[in-house]
C-alpha positions in Angstrom: 113.1 75.7 195.2 111.0 78.8 194.6 108.4 78.6 191.8 106.6 81.8 190.6 103.4 81.5 188.6 103.2 84.6 186.4 99.5 84.9 185.4 98.3 86.9 182.4 94.8 87.5 181.0 94.5 85.2 178.0 91.2 83.2 177.8 92.8 80.1 179.2 94.0 82.0 182.3 90.7 81.0 184.0 91.9 77.4 184.2 94.4 78.6 186.9 91.5 79.3 189.2 91.3 75.6 190.0 95.0 74.9 190.5 96.2 73.8 193.9 98.3 76.4 195.5 101.0 73.8 196.5 102.1 73.8 192.8 103.8 77.2 193.2 105.2 79.4 195.9 104.3 82.8 194.7 101.6 84.1 192.4 102.4 87.2 190.3 99.2 88.6 188.7 99.6 91.0 185.7 96.9 93.6 185.2 93.4 92.1 185.3 94.7 88.6 186.2 94.2 89.4 189.8 90.5 88.6 189.3 91.4 85.0 188.4 93.2 84.2 191.6 92.3 86.5 194.6 95.1 84.7 196.5 97.7 86.5 194.5 100.9 87.5 196.3 102.0 90.3 193.9 99.9 92.4 191.5 101.8 94.3 188.9 100.4 97.0 186.6 101.5 100.2 184.8 100.7 103.7 185.8 97.7 104.0 183.5 95.9 100.9 184.8 92.4 102.0 185.6 91.9 102.8 189.3 88.5 101.1 189.4 90.1 97.8 188.5 92.8 98.0 191.1 92.1 95.6 194.0 92.9 96.4 197.6 95.9 94.4 198.8 95.1 92.2 201.7 97.5 91.0 204.4 100.5 89.3 202.8 99.8 90.8 199.3 101.9 93.5 197.6 101.2 95.8 194.7 104.1 96.3 192.3 104.3 99.7 190.7 106.7 101.6 188.4 108.8 102.6 191.3 109.4 98.9 191.8 109.6 97.5 188.3 111.5 100.2 186.5 114.7 99.8 188.6 114.3 96.0 188.3 114.1 96.0 184.5 116.9 98.5 184.4 119.1 96.0 186.2 118.7 93.7 183.1 119.5 96.4 180.5 116.3 98.4 180.4 113.0 98.5 178.5 114.4 99.0 175.0 116.3 95.7 175.1 113.8 93.8 177.3 110.6 94.8 175.4 108.0 97.4 176.6 105.1 95.2 177.5 103.9 94.0 181.0 104.6 90.3 180.6 108.3 90.9 180.1 108.4 93.7 182.7 106.7 91.4 185.3 109.2 88.6 184.6 112.2 90.8 184.9 110.8 92.2 188.2 110.4 88.6 189.5 113.9 87.7 188.5 115.3 90.7 190.3 113.1 90.8 193.4 112.3 87.2 194.1 115.3 85.3 192.6 113.3 82.2 191.9 114.4 78.9 190.3 111.3 78.8 188.1 109.1 81.4 186.5 106.1 79.8 184.9 104.1 81.9 182.5 100.4 81.1 181.9 98.0 83.2 179.9 100.9 85.3 178.6 101.2 83.9 175.1 100.8 87.2 173.2 98.8 85.3 170.6 95.4 86.9 169.7 92.7 85.3 167.6 89.7 86.9 166.0 87.3 86.2 168.8 87.7 86.5 172.6 91.2 87.8 173.3 91.2 87.9 177.1 89.4 85.9 179.8 87.1 88.9 180.4 86.2 89.4 176.7 87.9 91.5 174.1 90.8 93.6 175.2 93.7 95.5 173.6 96.6 93.4 172.2 99.3 95.5 173.8 102.3 93.4 172.7 101.2 93.8 169.1 101.2 97.6 169.1 103.7 99.5 166.8 106.6 99.9 169.2 110.3 99.9 168.4 111.0 97.6 171.4 108.6 94.9 170.2 109.7 94.2 166.7 110.1 90.5 167.6 108.3 89.1 170.6 110.0 85.8 170.1 113.4 87.5 170.4 112.5 89.4 173.5 111.3 86.2 175.1 114.5 84.5 174.1 116.5 87.2 175.7 114.5 86.9 178.9 114.9 83.1 178.9 118.7 83.3 178.4 119.2 86.0 181.1 117.1 84.0 183.5 119.1 80.9 182.8 122.3 82.9 183.5 120.8 83.5 186.9 119.8 79.8 187.4 116.2 80.3 186.7 114.0 78.4 184.2 111.5 80.4 182.2 108.8 78.0 181.2 105.3 78.1 179.6 102.4 76.2 181.1 100.2 77.0 178.2 99.4 74.3 175.6 98.2 76.7 172.9 99.9 78.9 170.3 102.4 81.3 171.7 104.9 84.0 170.7 107.0 83.0 173.7 109.9 80.6 173.0 110.0 79.2 176.6 110.0 75.4 177.0 106.6 73.9 177.7 105.9 72.1 180.9 102.9 70.7 182.7 101.8 71.7 186.2 102.7 68.3 187.5 106.3 68.7 186.3 106.8 72.3 187.2 109.2 71.8 190.1 111.4 69.6 187.9 112.0 72.4 185.4 115.6 73.4 184.9 117.2 76.3 183.0 117.8 75.4 179.3 121.1 75.3 177.7 122.0 78.4 175.6 125.0 79.6 173.5 127.0 81.6 176.0 129.3 83.0 173.3 126.5 84.5 171.3 124.7 85.8 174.4 127.9 87.5 175.4 128.1 89.2 171.9 124.5 90.3 172.3 125.2 91.9 175.7 128.3 93.6 174.4 126.4 95.0 171.5 123.7 96.4 173.8 126.4 98.2 175.8 127.9 99.6 172.6 124.5 100.9 171.4 123.7 102.6 174.7 120.0 102.5 174.4 119.4 102.8 178.1 116.7 105.1 179.5 116.9 105.2 183.3 113.4 106.6 183.7 111.8 103.8 181.7 110.1 106.3 179.4 111.9 105.1 176.4 109.3 106.4 173.9 110.4 109.9 174.8 113.9 109.1 173.3 112.7 106.8 170.5 114.3 108.9 167.8 117.8 107.9 168.8 117.1 104.2 168.5 117.9 102.4 165.2 115.3 99.8 164.4 117.7 97.9 162.2 120.3 97.7 165.0 117.6 96.3 167.3 116.6 93.8 164.7 120.2 92.6 164.6 120.2 92.3 168.4 117.0 90.3 168.2 118.7 87.9 165.8 121.5 87.4 168.2 119.2 86.6 171.1 117.3 84.1 169.0 120.5 82.5 168.1 121.8 82.5 171.7 118.6 80.7 172.8 119.5 77.7 170.6 121.4 75.0 172.4 125.0 74.9 171.1 126.0 71.8 169.2 128.8 71.1 171.6 126.2 70.7 174.4 124.2 68.2 172.4 127.1 65.9 171.6 
């Protein structure tokens, strides 16, 4: 079993510094999270990430850039449907490149209080920006969870605090026991067909350059489908 720890920059991310490496096989650090665990395997960041914050990759480490993550996210429908923020982008890259059985998010809750927002102090709340692809963070996380489950991968959340992600919660001790959740395959199929019909695919990943052709209402309808698909069907419960 391959377990990927996907580490973000929420204040609680610092807790991960003390975790034993045996709990996970690969560590994917998003943006500034590389500072929490210098033993990261993969460091992913967008083109505009400040150069002075970019660590030098050591032996066995790899930097993941747009040349890597844009094709990976495109393999799962593209940024418009997946959500244009790095936590989602990182997860889709891991699904595509690493093919793990578990992706465990920590410090990626997209929940921002009035005080300290990141482990390093106050930072920008990128997932909350006015963006047509981020109308429902819950729905985008539901889509990710369902597509991961289709691939045999469990998307889980190690955080115990408030979260906009809908992934099941697990503890570090039970991480390797995580399994993909049940989902409604019929509704998921409808959502995928609707995505294909809409055709909101931008191969370059620069979806904001074509935002005028995307219907916000149509994307909200898609969000509702993915949220419904993430609910375990009644037949599976009986």
